[in-house]
N, CA and C atoms as an extended XYZ file, in Angstrom:
147
Properties=species:S:1:pos:R:3:atomname:S:1:resname:S:1:resid:I:1 pbc="F F F"
N         7.656       54.050       82.113 N   UNK     1
C         8.624       53.035       82.463 CA  UNK     1
C         8.947       53.094       83.960 C   UNK     1
N         9.057       54.305       84.471 N   UNK     2
C         9.369       54.470       85.885 CA  UNK     2
C         8.236       53.932       86.766 C   UNK     2
N         6.995       54.157       86.332 N   UNK     3
C         5.848       53.659       87.090 CA  UNK     3
C         5.855       52.140       87.134 C   UNK     3
N         6.217       51.512       86.023 N   UNK     4
C         6.255       50.057       85.975 CA  UNK     4
C         7.298       49.493       86.935 C   UNK     4
N         8.433       50.154       87.037 N   UNK     5
C         9.470       49.701       87.962 CA  UNK     5
C         9.002       49.817       89.411 C   UNK     5
N         8.304       50.888       89.714 N   UNK     6
C         7.789       51.070       91.077 CA  UNK     6
C         6.751       49.996       91.385 C   UNK     6
N         5.845       49.777       90.466 N   UNK     7
C         4.801       48.762       90.666 CA  UNK     7
C         5.427       47.376       90.776 C   UNK     7
N         6.396       47.068       89.927 N   UNK     8
C         7.073       45.769       89.986 CA  UNK     8
C         7.817       45.612       91.312 C   UNK     8
N         8.435       46.667       91.786 N   UNK     9
C         9.134       46.607       93.071 CA  UNK     9
C         8.189       46.356       94.232 C   UNK     9
N         7.044       47.010       94.208 N   UNK    10
C         6.054       46.824       95.276 CA  UNK    10
C         5.519       45.397       95.253 C   UNK    10
N         5.192       44.875       94.070 N   UNK    11
C         4.701       43.503       93.946 CA  UNK    11
C         5.755       42.498       94.408 C   UNK    11
N         7.010       42.767       94.068 N   UNK    12
C         8.094       41.871       94.484 CA  UNK    12
C         8.216       41.847       96.000 C   UNK    12
N         8.146       43.002       96.623 N   UNK    13
C         8.234       43.061       98.081 CA  UNK    13
C         7.053       42.341       98.736 C   UNK    13
N         5.867       42.523       98.206 N   UNK    14
C         4.690       41.837       98.755 CA  UNK    14
C         4.832       40.323       98.622 C   UNK    14
N         5.311       39.875       97.463 N   UNK    15
C         5.487       38.439       97.242 CA  UNK    15
C         6.536       37.867       98.192 C   UNK    15
N         7.646       38.560       98.357 N   UNK    16
C         8.695       38.087       99.271 CA  UNK    16
C         8.190       38.027      100.710 C   UNK    16
N         7.455       39.044      101.113 N   UNK    17
C         6.918       39.045      102.479 CA  UNK    17
C         5.958       37.875      102.682 C   UNK    17
N         5.122       37.596      101.693 N   UNK    18
C         4.192       36.472      101.796 CA  UNK    18
C         4.950       35.151      101.890 C   UNK    18
N         5.969       34.977      101.064 N   UNK    19
C         6.754       33.738      101.092 CA  UNK    19
C         7.452       33.571      102.426 C   UNK    19
N         8.083       34.614      102.919 N   UNK    20
C         8.792       34.516      104.194 CA  UNK    20
C         7.823       34.269      105.353 C   UNK    20
N         6.652       34.877      105.295 N   UNK    21
C         5.660       34.670      106.348 CA  UNK    21
C         5.181       33.229      106.356 C   UNK    21
N         4.884       32.692      105.171 N   UNK    22
C         4.395       31.315      105.085 CA  UNK    22
C         5.483       30.335      105.508 C   UNK    22
N         6.715       30.569      105.090 N   UNK    23
C         7.811       29.675      105.477 CA  UNK    23
C         8.065       29.736      106.969 C   UNK    23
N         7.916       30.901      107.564 N   UNK    24
C         8.126       31.034      109.001 CA  UNK    24
C         6.991       30.448      109.817 C   UNK    24
N         5.799       30.425      109.242 N   UNK    25
C         4.643       29.926      109.968 CA  UNK    25
C         4.589       28.403      109.988 C   UNK    25
N         5.276       27.742      109.065 N   UNK    26
C         5.285       26.290      109.031 CA  UNK    26
C         6.622       25.791      109.547 C   UNK    26
N         6.581       24.930      110.540 N   UNK    27
C         7.815       24.391      111.113 CA  UNK    27
C         8.350       23.275      110.226 C   UNK    27
N         9.659       23.200      110.078 N   UNK    28
C        10.225       22.089      109.328 CA  UNK    28
C         9.994       20.764      110.055 C   UNK    28
N        10.091       19.654      109.332 N   UNK    29
C         9.829       18.341      109.910 CA  UNK    29
C        10.735       18.044      111.103 C   UNK    29
N        12.016       18.414      111.026 N   UNK    30
C        12.930       18.167      112.136 CA  UNK    30
C        12.469       18.880      113.399 C   UNK    30
N        12.043       20.107      113.245 N   UNK    31
C        11.601       20.888      114.408 CA  UNK    31
C        10.344       20.278      115.011 C   UNK    31
N         9.438       19.806      114.153 N   UNK    32
C         8.217       19.178      114.650 CA  UNK    32
C         8.556       17.930      115.455 C   UNK    32
N         9.481       17.123      114.935 N   UNK    33
C         9.854       15.900      115.640 CA  UNK    33
C        10.524       16.220      116.969 C   UNK    33
N        11.376       17.236      116.988 N   UNK    34
C        12.031       17.624      118.242 CA  UNK    34
C        11.013       18.106      119.261 C   UNK    34
N        10.011       18.849      118.805 N   UNK    35
C         8.972       19.323      119.721 CA  UNK    35
C         8.162       18.160      120.279 C   UNK    35
N         7.873       17.165      119.428 N   UNK    36
C         7.126       16.000      119.891 CA  UNK    36
C         7.940       15.214      120.910 C   UNK    36
N         9.227       15.041      120.637 N   UNK    37
C        10.091       14.318      121.577 CA  UNK    37
C        10.161       15.042      122.917 C   UNK    37
N        10.296       16.353      122.874 N   UNK    38
C        10.378       17.138      124.107 CA  UNK    38
C         9.078       17.010      124.904 C   UNK    38
N         7.963       17.041      124.207 N   UNK    39
C         6.670       16.923      124.891 CA  UNK    39
C         6.542       15.546      125.529 C   UNK    39
N         6.975       14.504      124.815 N   UNK    40
C         6.895       13.150      125.368 CA  UNK    40
C         7.784       13.004      126.599 C   UNK    40
N         8.976       13.568      126.532 N   UNK    41
C         9.884       13.441      127.673 CA  UNK    41
C         9.360       14.213      128.876 C   UNK    41
N         8.699       15.337      128.641 N   UNK    42
C         8.113       16.094      129.750 CA  UNK    42
C         6.987       15.304      130.399 C   UNK    42
N         6.178       14.640      129.570 N   UNK    43
C         5.083       13.831      130.107 CA  UNK    43
C         5.659       12.660      130.897 C   UNK    43
N         6.705       12.038      130.376 N   UNK    44
C         7.334       10.918      131.078 CA  UNK    44
C         7.932       11.378      132.397 C   UNK    44
N         8.506       12.565      132.420 N   UNK    45
C         9.084       13.094      133.659 CA  UNK    45
C         8.003       13.354      134.706 C   UNK    45
N         6.866       13.880      134.284 N   UNK    46
C         5.812       14.184      135.250 CA  UNK    46
C         5.148       12.910      135.747 C   UNK    46
N         5.054       11.893      134.904 N   UNK    47
C         4.450       10.625      135.322 CA  UNK    47
C         5.383        9.899      136.280 C   UNK    47
N         6.696       10.014      136.048 N   UNK    48
C         7.667        9.336      136.895 CA  UNK    48
C         7.749        9.907      138.301 C   UNK    48
N         7.350       11.141      138.485 N   UNK    49
C         7.453       11.778      139.816 CA  UNK    49
C         6.326       11.432      140.695 C   UNK    49
C-alpha cells in the first residue's frame, strides 16, 4: 500500500508539472493580441521617423 502511494504521488507530480509547463508555454489570446498590437505600434513608430 505504501509503494502505491509513493508511485501515485510521483505520477501526480509528473502530471502537474506537464500541465503547468504546457499552460506556461502557450500564451493566452489576450497576451497574443497585446503582443501583436505592440509590434504593430513599434513598426508604425519606426516608419514615422
